[in-house]
VMD Tcl script that builds the backbone (N, CA, C; Angstrom):
set m [mol new atoms 219]
animate dup $m
set s [atomselect $m all]
$s set {name element resname resid chain x y z} {
  {N N UNK 1 A -16.373 2.408 3.252}
  {CA C UNK 1 A -15.752 3.691 3.487}
  {C C UNK 1 A -14.260 3.481 3.738}
  {N N UNK 2 A -13.449 3.776 2.761}
  {CA C UNK 2 A -12.006 3.539 2.896}
  {C C UNK 2 A -11.294 4.589 3.732}
  {N N UNK 3 A -10.208 4.143 4.334}
  {CA C UNK 3 A -9.310 5.046 5.059}
  {C C UNK 3 A -8.107 5.273 4.161}
  {N N UNK 4 A -7.794 6.533 3.904}
  {CA C UNK 4 A -6.656 6.888 3.071}
  {C C UNK 4 A -5.564 7.509 3.926}
  {N N UNK 5 A -4.320 7.360 3.466}
  {CA C UNK 5 A -3.169 7.956 4.141}
  {C C UNK 5 A -2.742 9.186 3.354}
  {N N UNK 6 A -2.447 10.261 4.085}
  {CA C UNK 6 A -2.062 11.527 3.476}
  {C C UNK 6 A -0.798 12.071 4.124}
  {N N UNK 7 A -0.155 13.000 3.393}
  {CA C UNK 7 A 1.003 13.729 3.915}
  {C C UNK 7 A 0.814 15.193 3.544}
  {N N UNK 8 A 0.983 16.053 4.532}
  {CA C UNK 8 A 0.832 17.489 4.321}
  {C C UNK 8 A 2.113 18.048 3.695}
  {N N UNK 9 A 1.954 18.786 2.602}
  {CA C UNK 9 A 3.116 19.407 1.946}
  {C C UNK 9 A 3.658 20.588 2.733}
  {N N UNK 10 A 2.844 21.171 3.601}
  {CA C UNK 10 A 3.259 22.357 4.354}
  {C C UNK 10 A 4.045 21.979 5.615}
  {N N UNK 11 A 3.463 21.140 6.475}
  {CA C UNK 11 A 4.119 20.826 7.756}
  {C C UNK 11 A 4.674 19.402 7.818}
  {N N UNK 12 A 4.478 18.622 6.762}
  {CA C UNK 12 A 4.991 17.243 6.631}
  {C C UNK 12 A 4.303 16.242 7.567}
  {N N UNK 13 A 3.181 16.621 8.162}
  {CA C UNK 13 A 2.413 15.720 9.017}
  {C C UNK 13 A 1.841 14.575 8.171}
  {N N UNK 14 A 1.936 13.359 8.687}
  {CA C UNK 14 A 1.322 12.204 8.038}
  {C C UNK 14 A 0.108 11.810 8.857}
  {N N UNK 15 A -1.007 11.542 8.156}
  {CA C UNK 15 A -2.242 11.236 8.858}
  {C C UNK 15 A -3.143 10.364 7.996}
  {N N UNK 16 A -4.143 9.780 8.630}
  {CA C UNK 16 A -5.136 8.966 7.950}
  {C C UNK 16 A -6.476 9.661 8.028}
  {N N UNK 17 A -7.316 9.416 7.019}
  {CA C UNK 17 A -8.628 10.049 7.002}
  {C C UNK 17 A -9.641 9.079 6.414}
  {N N UNK 18 A -10.766 8.948 7.096}
  {CA C UNK 18 A -11.880 8.152 6.614}
  {C C UNK 18 A -12.649 9.014 5.621}
  {N N UNK 19 A -12.782 8.529 4.391}
  {CA C UNK 19 A -13.409 9.310 3.332}
  {C C UNK 19 A -14.795 8.756 3.012}
  {N N UNK 20 A -15.797 9.609 3.100}
  {CA C UNK 20 A -17.176 9.217 2.814}
  {C C UNK 20 A -17.561 9.483 1.369}
  {N N UNK 21 A -16.859 10.394 0.701}
  {CA C UNK 21 A -17.186 10.779 -0.666}
  {C C UNK 21 A -15.903 11.062 -1.429}
  {N N UNK 22 A -15.909 10.788 -2.731}
  {CA C UNK 22 A -14.707 11.044 -3.538}
  {C C UNK 22 A -14.436 12.530 -3.703}
  {N N UNK 23 A -15.435 13.374 -3.460}
  {CA C UNK 23 A -15.251 14.816 -3.614}
  {C C UNK 23 A -14.984 15.515 -2.278}
  {N N UNK 24 A -14.753 14.754 -1.226}
  {CA C UNK 24 A -14.516 15.344 0.098}
  {C C UNK 24 A -13.176 16.074 0.133}
  {N N UNK 25 A -13.175 17.277 0.682}
  {CA C UNK 25 A -11.943 18.053 0.839}
  {C C UNK 25 A -11.170 17.505 2.033}
  {N N UNK 26 A -9.856 17.376 1.864}
  {CA C UNK 26 A -9.007 16.856 2.938}
  {C C UNK 26 A -8.052 17.950 3.370}
  {N N UNK 27 A -8.034 18.212 4.674}
  {CA C UNK 27 A -7.131 19.210 5.248}
  {C C UNK 27 A -6.280 18.560 6.328}
  {N N UNK 28 A -5.094 19.088 6.512}
  {CA C UNK 28 A -4.178 18.593 7.533}
  {C C UNK 28 A -4.750 18.865 8.926}
  {N N UNK 29 A -4.772 17.861 9.800}
  {CA C UNK 29 A -5.295 18.073 11.152}
  {C C UNK 29 A -4.364 18.916 12.036}
  {N N UNK 30 A -3.100 19.036 11.633}
  {CA C UNK 30 A -2.133 19.783 12.443}
  {C C UNK 30 A -2.113 21.270 12.088}
  {N N UNK 31 A -2.039 21.587 10.783}
  {CA C UNK 31 A -1.906 22.986 10.380}
  {C C UNK 31 A -3.088 23.502 9.556}
  {N N UNK 32 A -4.042 22.651 9.267}
  {CA C UNK 32 A -5.267 22.986 8.506}
  {C C UNK 32 A -5.021 23.315 7.040}
  {N N UNK 33 A -3.836 23.032 6.535}
  {CA C UNK 33 A -3.536 23.273 5.128}
  {C C UNK 33 A -4.305 22.276 4.261}
  {N N UNK 34 A -4.713 22.727 3.076}
  {CA C UNK 34 A -5.361 21.819 2.135}
  {C C UNK 34 A -4.364 21.289 1.098}
  {N N UNK 35 A -3.105 21.595 1.291}
  {CA C UNK 35 A -2.033 21.131 0.400}
  {C C UNK 35 A -1.534 19.764 0.867}
  {N N UNK 36 A -2.347 18.744 0.650}
  {CA C UNK 36 A -2.004 17.391 1.083}
  {C C UNK 36 A -1.942 16.469 -0.130}
  {N N UNK 37 A -1.143 15.416 -0.009}
  {CA C UNK 37 A -1.066 14.415 -1.069}
  {C C UNK 37 A -1.443 13.055 -0.500}
  {N N UNK 38 A -2.113 12.272 -1.325}
  {CA C UNK 38 A -2.483 10.918 -0.910}
  {C C UNK 38 A -1.268 10.023 -1.083}
  {N N UNK 39 A -0.937 9.287 -0.031}
  {CA C UNK 39 A 0.210 8.386 -0.070}
  {C C UNK 39 A -0.222 7.039 -0.646}
  {N N UNK 40 A 0.732 6.321 -1.175}
  {CA C UNK 40 A 0.490 4.945 -1.600}
  {C C UNK 40 A 0.489 4.088 -0.353}
  {N N UNK 41 A -0.581 3.395 -0.133}
  {CA C UNK 41 A -0.712 2.567 1.057}
  {C C UNK 41 A -0.231 1.155 0.772}
  {N N UNK 42 A 0.616 0.622 1.640}
  {CA C UNK 42 A 1.063 -0.757 1.488}
  {C C UNK 42 A -0.100 -1.723 1.646}
  {N N UNK 43 A -1.041 -1.374 2.525}
  {CA C UNK 43 A -2.214 -2.211 2.721}
  {C C UNK 43 A -3.018 -2.299 1.430}
  {N N UNK 44 A -3.180 -1.202 0.770}
  {CA C UNK 44 A -3.951 -1.160 -0.460}
  {C C UNK 44 A -3.238 -1.808 -1.633}
  {N N UNK 45 A -1.937 -1.908 -1.572}
  {CA C UNK 45 A -1.165 -2.495 -2.661}
  {C C UNK 45 A -1.237 -4.012 -2.669}
  {N N UNK 46 A -1.555 -4.620 -1.526}
  {CA C UNK 46 A -1.644 -6.074 -1.455}
  {C C UNK 46 A -0.271 -6.710 -1.511}
  {N N UNK 47 A -0.229 -7.962 -1.913}
  {CA C UNK 47 A 1.044 -8.669 -1.997}
  {C C UNK 47 A 1.329 -9.434 -0.733}
  {N N UNK 48 A 2.306 -10.274 -0.803}
  {CA C UNK 48 A 2.649 -11.115 0.333}
  {C C UNK 48 A 3.893 -10.644 1.042}
  {N N UNK 49 A 4.128 -11.231 2.172}
  {CA C UNK 49 A 5.323 -10.932 2.939}
  {C C UNK 49 A 6.283 -12.100 2.833}
  {N N UNK 50 A 7.456 -11.961 3.446}
  {CA C UNK 50 A 8.412 -13.063 3.452}
  {C C UNK 50 A 7.800 -14.298 4.101}
  {N N UNK 51 A 7.025 -14.106 5.156}
  {CA C UNK 51 A 6.407 -15.235 5.841}
  {C C UNK 51 A 5.434 -15.948 4.912}
  {N N UNK 52 A 4.696 -15.185 4.085}
  {CA C UNK 52 A 3.761 -15.788 3.154}
  {C C UNK 52 A 4.487 -16.628 2.112}
  {N N UNK 53 A 5.581 -16.112 1.552}
  {CA C UNK 53 A 6.291 -16.859 0.522}
  {C C UNK 53 A 7.035 -18.046 1.126}
  {N N UNK 54 A 7.467 -17.934 2.380}
  {CA C UNK 54 A 8.137 -19.053 3.029}
  {C C UNK 54 A 7.149 -20.176 3.286}
  {N N UNK 55 A 5.924 -19.830 3.656}
  {CA C UNK 55 A 4.933 -20.852 3.939}
  {C C UNK 55 A 4.430 -21.513 2.666}
  {N N UNK 56 A 4.623 -20.868 1.531}
  {CA C UNK 56 A 4.182 -21.438 0.265}
  {C C UNK 56 A 5.182 -22.461 -0.266}
  {N N UNK 57 A 6.322 -22.607 0.402}
  {CA C UNK 57 A 7.301 -23.604 0.007}
  {C C UNK 57 A 8.290 -23.134 -1.032}
  {N N UNK 58 A 8.411 -21.832 -1.250}
  {CA C UNK 58 A 9.376 -21.339 -2.217}
  {C C UNK 58 A 10.752 -21.326 -1.584}
  {N N UNK 59 A 11.776 -21.579 -2.396}
  {CA C UNK 59 A 13.123 -21.662 -1.858}
  {C C UNK 59 A 13.949 -20.424 -2.129}
  {N N UNK 60 A 13.436 -19.494 -2.937}
  {CA C UNK 60 A 14.227 -18.298 -3.225}
  {C C UNK 60 A 13.505 -17.050 -2.766}
  {N N UNK 61 A 14.278 -16.011 -2.593}
  {CA C UNK 61 A 13.748 -14.723 -2.167}
  {C C UNK 61 A 12.992 -14.095 -3.333}
  {N N UNK 62 A 11.801 -13.596 -3.086}
  {CA C UNK 62 A 11.024 -12.980 -4.162}
  {C C UNK 62 A 11.469 -11.560 -4.458}
  {N N UNK 63 A 12.311 -10.978 -3.610}
  {CA C UNK 63 A 12.734 -9.595 -3.788}
  {C C UNK 63 A 14.008 -9.443 -4.593}
  {N N UNK 64 A 14.734 -10.532 -4.870}
  {CA C UNK 64 A 15.977 -10.438 -5.638}
  {C C UNK 64 A 16.325 -11.814 -6.206}
  {N N UNK 65 A 17.482 -11.928 -6.793}
  {CA C UNK 65 A 17.888 -13.178 -7.402}
  {C C UNK 65 A 18.582 -14.111 -6.409}
  {N N UNK 66 A 18.831 -13.662 -5.207}
  {CA C UNK 66 A 19.519 -14.466 -4.221}
  {C C UNK 66 A 18.647 -15.632 -3.752}
  {N N UNK 67 A 19.269 -16.727 -3.330}
  {CA C UNK 67 A 18.532 -17.849 -2.781}
  {C C UNK 67 A 18.443 -17.774 -1.265}
  {N N UNK 68 A 19.045 -16.720 -0.684}
  {CA C UNK 68 A 19.033 -16.542 0.764}
  {C C UNK 68 A 18.654 -15.091 1.065}
  {N N UNK 69 A 17.459 -14.889 1.649}
  {CA C UNK 69 A 16.991 -13.523 1.897}
  {C C UNK 69 A 17.866 -12.739 2.856}
  {N N UNK 70 A 18.589 -13.393 3.726}
  {CA C UNK 70 A 19.438 -12.653 4.667}
  {C C UNK 70 A 20.588 -11.949 3.962}
  {N N UNK 71 A 20.913 -12.336 2.736}
  {CA C UNK 71 A 22.003 -11.686 2.008}
  {C C UNK 71 A 21.543 -10.457 1.255}
  {N N UNK 72 A 20.241 -10.321 1.007}
  {CA C UNK 72 A 19.784 -9.162 0.231}
  {C C UNK 72 A 18.945 -8.189 1.056}
  {N N UNK 73 A 18.665 -8.482 2.304}
  {CA C UNK 73 A 17.831 -7.574 3.111}
  {C C UNK 73 A 18.594 -7.134 4.312}
}
mol reanalyze $m
mol bondsrecalc $m
mol representation Tube
mol addrep $m
């Protein structure tokens, strides 16, 4: 049972919801609007962090062409 992240188009509230079915209706817990959009979750996207790439022994920043991450972040 996945937890999805949503944002209400009416009141801009951001919230998470445990979904039991793909056809479940999702409403904003703050204003009860059904005008919500599913956000892209960083957790669901996967990928590594700077700490992960540093521990792998890479010498360059994976986010740009620089060899020093402090110059591009």
